[in-house]
C-alpha angles and dihedrals in degrees: 000000000000114000128220112243142168136222088261091061088048091052093051094053106112103189144015111236099182137011130198136166143092125269117270109264100196121092119267088233090067091064112086110261104218118192128218118294121229113227134172134204140100131313132223121185113233099172144337092289106023136072128191105222117197100210112211098160102098089239125109120343113356121228127012119012123177109226116196114215117214134175086267094057112102115209106190141177105253092217101054107008094241120145118267119208114240086225090065094058111116123210109258093022115150117241145159118228134189108216130187119253092239116085132174115250093242133118104273098023119237130218142150131251131212093193138027120179120199142153088075120173119217114281091006119152103233116219120253121245105214144168111225117241098173142347115205125191107230096177106253092033144004126254110222115197116194127214090253091057098255116137133212132189107226114196113218090242093052113137113250123180133174121246112254096332136096093225117127113247131185137194088256087066088071092098130154113297097020117128125219147157114245123199109199142164128246090281092054092250108149121230101170135022131187111201119207124218117271091209138354094298101024095255101342116120126231118254093268091056095244116132119240106227123191113238118260115260122225131008120003137164126231127171091348096306130105124233137174119223127200124226089263092055097254120133121247113232135188127015114346135173116223110187103315096332128092124216135177119223118192109266092226106034103022092230116146113255129217130183125031123355121183121208112179104314095334123096121208124198113216107197126230092267090055096251126130125230131187112249129194133197 
């Protein structure tokens, strides 16, 4: 008999004792590709590679979120874009963080972050961390449209600098898929941009001539199965929440599961689209 359960019960489940279900047959592209959410609040260090972030922004999960810090996480000074050592983070320090849409179903939830901005003065307009969708020449200026739909006017004399390299970069390098920090005024007119490397050497090729390409972020399909990849390229496994939907990804392979999943003495039914729904008797 199927049992009624809540998300809390789901969060407390510690292991998966049996898995069943066929691979998802729809294309990964049909699943909504949600980008990172920008949240703000205060940070408390809980270890060398974790931060407890008290989210007060009204976006995503409210309250404490565990953010895992990896070598791919950039912690930057919001005023100048320079790196900030994790060791210098003070408990209760205000910060903005970009967090992935996928969170573990734990209490508190856990996620990763590609970008954390701190050292923020009072009433300071924090720069935007964006992925470029398009850059159109409008004559006197460019119109930069980000992947999340936000738009910025970029004057042709706008300052643009590379992140931690001496390579020359230009506004024309703001091509689709590039990531950058944009400082702008109240009218979203940019006055400074920091451009992040596209690969290990910002365009230079390794000695063997093969390009180093950053792994795709989000849902992707491989050999007929669906997976979710973090910013650092690692696969998400177990129960995750993406936006307002819940999915289960095999704890060993990371492949999305459909059909029946048994945790302890409770059976969950993952629908054909991979989503989870609460069922009662």
